[in-house]
N, C-alpha and C positions, 0 to 999 in steps of 0.2 A: 820115929814113931815104933815105939817098939810095939810088938805085938796080942802085949797086951790090950793095949788101945785102937786096933785094926778090926775095925769087920767088914766078914764078906759083905753084895752087896742082899745077899739073904736076909741076912744079921739087920743089917739094917735096915730094913724093908718094915718088917716083924719092929723092932721098935717107932719105927714112927709108924707103924700103924696100916701099911698102904703095899704094895704087891710087887713084886721084883719088875713089872714089865715099867713100877711107874718109875721108880727111883733108874733107869735105864733111860725110859724117855727122857728125864730129866737131866741128864748125866750127856747124854748126846745132842743133845742140847743148847751143851755147853754153861745151862745155867747150875748142876752140881757139879762142880772139879770134886773128881777121884783122888785118892791118895798113888803110890808107888804101886805096878801090879802085881801079881801073888807071883815066884819062878813059874807055873805053869799059863801066866798069861790074866790071868781071876782079875775083875776088879778088888778094888782095900776102900776102907772109907775109914775116915778120922772121927769121932764124936763133935769135933765141931762140924758133920757131913750133918746131923740127926736138927741140928737148930735151924740148919741153912735150910733144911728139906723143908721142916715144919712152917719157914718165915716163908716157903715156895707157896706149902698147900692155903699158909693164912691168905696169900695173895691171887691165889688163881678160884679163894671160894668168891673173891669179891667181881670174880669172874674179867679180873683182870688180862688180856690177850697176853701170849707166852711172852712174844717181846719183848711188851711193854712191863713184864715182871724184872727179864733180865734188866734192861734199865735203872729197876727200882734197883736192884739186885745191886751193881755199878754204884747210883748217886744215891746216896737219902734225898738229897731234897726233888728229885725227880716224881716221889710216891707225892706229894703235894695233887701237885697238875696232870698222871695218871686216875687221884679220883674228882676232882674233876668233872674230867673226860670221861667216867664211867658214870658222873652223877646225870649230865647232859643229856647222856645217852639213856642213860632210865628215864628220864622226863618223858626225852623225844616218844621210849616206848607204852608210858603210862596216858600222855598225850593221844596217840596212835589211841589206842586199848577205849577208852574213855569216849575217842569221838566214832570209834567202830560200832561202842554197847549203846550209843543215845542215834546211832543211825540203822539200828538192828529194830530198836526199839518204839522206832518212827514208824518202819512196815510194820513192827508187825500188831502194834494198834491202829491203823488208821483202816476204813472200806475198804473191803475185797477187792470193789473198781478201783481203789484208785492205788493199788499196790504196784503197779504196772508200770505207771509215771514216775513214783516215788524213789521205785528202784531202779530203773531210766537216769532222773535227779542224783542219785547219791551212789552210785555208778561209775559215776562219771567227777569224781573228787575223790585224789586220794587221800588215805588218808597216813598221819596225820596235815591236816588241808595247809595251801599256799596258798598267800592271797597276791600270787605273780599276775594269776589270768585277770585281778584286777589294775591291778598295774602295768599289765600289758593292756591293757582296755583303756586308763584314762593316756598315755601317755601317748598311743594312738590318735587319740579324740579332740584331747590339748592341742591349742595350737603349735605353731613350729617355733622352734626360736626365743620359744616363753623363761625366760631368766629362774635358774639354777633357785636360787632361795622360792621365787614363787611357785615353780611346778613342789620344791620339797614343802613346800606351807600345804598347797593345796592337799597334796595326798595326805602329808598325815590324818586332815577332815578328812577327805574324801574316801578311804581303804578302809574300814575297820577292823579294831583289835581283834583274834581272832581267841574264846575264853577257851582254858584249857576244859574245862570239865562245861563239856555242851548239852542242852537242852535236848531234844527232840525236836521241837518247835527250832529252833536255831541250827542245829543241821540242817533241815527243810531250810528255811531260809535264806541260808548261805550255800547250800547246793542251786534254788534257782535264780540269788546272784549270779555264779557261774558261771551258770547257763547261758543266760539273760548275754553279758557280757561275751564268751564265744563264740554265739550267734550274730552276734554286734560284730565281733573281731577276723568272721570267716569273710566280713564280705567284702566288696573288691575296697571300699572306701567309707571308713566311718566315720570322719572326721567331716561337722557342718561346716556348710558353704562359708561359713562368713567366720572360719578359722582356719581357712584356708588365702597362702601368699595370692597376693594379687587385688586382692576383691576392695583396699578400700579400709576394711575395718581395724581397731587397735584393740585386738581381745587380751591381747595383755595387762591391756591398763584395766579392764575389766578384771579382772583375775588377782589382779595384785588387790587389789579393794578387796575379796572375798573371805580375806582371813579374819578383818574387819567388822565385817559385816556377819559375820559370823562369832563373834566374839559381842558386838551387841544384841546381837537376835535370843544368846543361847538363857540369859537371864528370864526375860520372855517367857521363850515353849518352855521351859523347866517348871515355872510356873503354874504352865496349863493356859499360858494366854499367848494370842495369836500376834505379831509383828504390830508392834504399831501404827502408826499413816502418823508420816510429817510431810 
């Protein structure tokens, strides 16, 4: 490498518009290889280091962690996976902020005498919330040894899909539901007698037919009519 094409760490930092500390950090992290050092042991970089440094800064502007940046620099096909991972993380953050915003509005807009109760309810729910407590409740409440396909169909219908941008009313409804199932699951046995083993009942037959019954009832309910008597 000729001396005309060699930059000191300060010169590289100046060309890239960053601090010497930044260049040193990326060099020490292994992201920015340096050329042969000077006789005095000072770092030296070629022009290719400038392009690599600019690429590193672009990747870091997407909030990619340093180890992820290293993988992308080593393998071009790693960029798509890294971006998808960041999109999932950003989506989770946005969902958290939307639920938090709706919860704040819920507490702000209620009557003063309701605030303590609403604070208690929303304070018990993580943001973004999870339906794990509802799934746990149904698994404890439903009959043991229920066929897996029957259980899956029932949970699909019984556990609501949470909105990404909830209203304050939806936050309150979910918080109340979460509080109810949590309180029930805290008991010694939340399972009905008819679901327990050795009682002579056959609850699996009932739950196997719930999916069909639900499908038949939905059109009537959406039309604003009650189920037909048959």
